[in-house]
N, C-alpha and C positions, 0 to 999 in steps of 0.2 A: 265873348259869348260862347257857351257850350254848343257843340253840334250834336245832332241826333246820333251820329255814329259813336260818339264818346259817352253816350248815356249808359248808366249802369242801373240794373234792376236789383232791388233788395226785397226779400220777403221777411217781414217783421211780424211776430206773433205777440199779442198782448195777453198775459195770463195773470190770474190771481183769484182770490175768493170772490164770491158774490157780494155785490154792494160796496166794493172798495173804490169804485169810480173809474173802471177801465174804459167804459163806453164814453163817459164824460171827457176823460183825457183825450181819447181818440177823436171824438167829435170836435173838441176845441182845437186840436191841432189841424185836422183836415178841413173842417168847415168853419172854424172860428165862431162856434156857437156853444152856449152853455145849456145843458139839459138839466132842467130843474127836478123832474120827477124820476123815480126809479122804475125802470121797465127791464126786467131780466132779459139778457141777450142770449140767444142760442148761437148765433154767428152773424157777424157783420164784416164785410170786406170793403176796404177803401183803397183808393189810389191817389197819390199826390206826387207831383214832380217838384223837387226842390233842387237848388243849386248849392253844391258844397265844393269849395276850393276851385271854382270855375268849371266844374263838371256837373252836368245834369244827372240827377238820380231819380229813378222812379221807385217810390216806396209803395209796396203792396202791403197794407197793414190789415191784419186779421184780428178782430176784436172777438174774443171767445167767451163762452159761457163760464160762469164761475161756480156752477153747481156740480155736485158729484155725479148726477145722472148722465152727464155728457162726457165722462172720462174717456170713453173709446174715441170720440170725436177729437178730444183734446190731444190724444196721442198721435192721431193722424196729422194734426196741425204741426205737432212737434217734428214730425218727419220732414216736412217741407219747409219749415222755418229756417232762416239763416241767422236771425238774431232774435232775442227775446227780451221783452219788457215785462218784468215781474213786479206787479203792483200790489201794495198792501195799504191799509188805512192806518194812519198813526193813532186812530181811536180804537184799534182792535189788535190786541196781542196775538190772538189766534190767526188773524189774517197774515201776520208776519211769519208765524210758525209754519203755516201752510206752504210758504214759498220754498222751504228746504225740500219738501217732498216733490214739488214741481221741478226744482232744479235737478234732483236725483233722477227723475223720470226723463228729463231732457237729455242728460248725460248718457243714460242707459240707451235711449232710442237713437241718439246721434252717434253713440260710441266715441265721444270726444269730450274730454274734460275742459277744453278751451273754447267752448261755444260762446259767442258774444252774448252776454247777459248784463242788463242794467236793472238795478233794484230801485223802485220808486215808492217813496212814502207819500201817499196822497192825503188830501184833506188837511193840509197845514194851516188852513184858515180856521180850523177848529182846535186851536192850541189849548183852550180851556178844557177840552175833552180828551187830551192826549193820554194814551195808555202805553205807548212805545216811545222810549227816550231816543233821541238822536244817536246817542252813544251805543245803545243796544242794537239799533239797526246798522250802524256803521260797523260794529263788531261782526255782525253776520256777513256783511260785504267783505270784510277782511278775511274771514274764515273761508270764504269762497275764492280766495286767490286775488284779492283786490278788485272785486267786481265794483264798478262805479255805483255809488248810492246818491240819490237825490231826494229832496223833499220838495213838494209843490202842492198847489191847489189847482184843480181843474178849472176853477173859476178865474184863474189868472193865466192867460195864454202865453205871455212872454217868458214865463219862468221855465217852461219845460220843452221848448222847441229843440234845445240842444240834445235831449235824450235820443231823438231820432237821428241826429246828425253826427254823433261822436262815435263811440265804439260800435254801435249797431250798424252803421253805414260804413262798411269797408275797413273797420278796425284801425286804420292809420289816419283817419280824417282828423284834422285839427279841431280841437274843442273851441266852440264859440259861445261866449256867455252873453246873454241878453237880459238885462236887469229891469229896465223900464222903471227905475226908482223904487222897486219893491225888494224886500228882503229875499235873498236866494241863497241856498246853501247846497253846495255840491261837493261830494267827495269823489275823487277819481284816481286811479292807479298812477298814471304818469304825471298828474297835475298837482298832486298834493291837495290841500284844502282850498277850494275856490269859493269865495263869498262875495256877495253884493249886499249891501245894507241900505 
C-alpha cells in the first residue's frame, strides 16, 4: 500500500472547443456520473487520488472553458499545467482543427516541445454522426511526435481511465487497459496499437 510520503501530485488541464464533452469526461472520471445536459463551463477544478504502480497520485484536474472569450484564463492554466488532455468531438472536424492551435500555445507558454499531451476523440457512441476518421486523428497525433490518441465516449467510464494514468501521470507510468467488454481503441507511442473489442 502506498504511503502518504510517496504520493505525487499532478496538475492536469483539460482543453478543447466548447461542447466536445470535456466536463462530461472529467465528471465521469472523478465522480462516476454522466452529465446529460450541456452547461458551458468557465472553470471547474477536481481532485482525485488514484494508485498507479503502487504509488498514490493526487490528480488536480482543471476543466476549462471551451469558448474564445476565456483565452486569457486558458493561457494562465497552461502555465501551471503539467499534462494536457486535448479533447475534440469525432462529430466535428473544426474541434479537431482547434487542437493544433491549443498545442502551439501550450508549447509557446511552456517553452517545451515535449509537454505531456494526450489527444482524445470523444463521442465515439455517435459513430453514425462521425466527421473525423480515426486515421485523420491518428495522423495528427503522429505529426505531434507520437502523442497518444484515444477514442472514447464520456458515457462509458471504463474506456478512458487510462488517459489520466499513462503519459500524463509521470510520463513513465505503465499503460493499463480497462475494457469492460466494450470496444476500445488506443494509439500510443511506446505501445503500438492497443485494442479491445
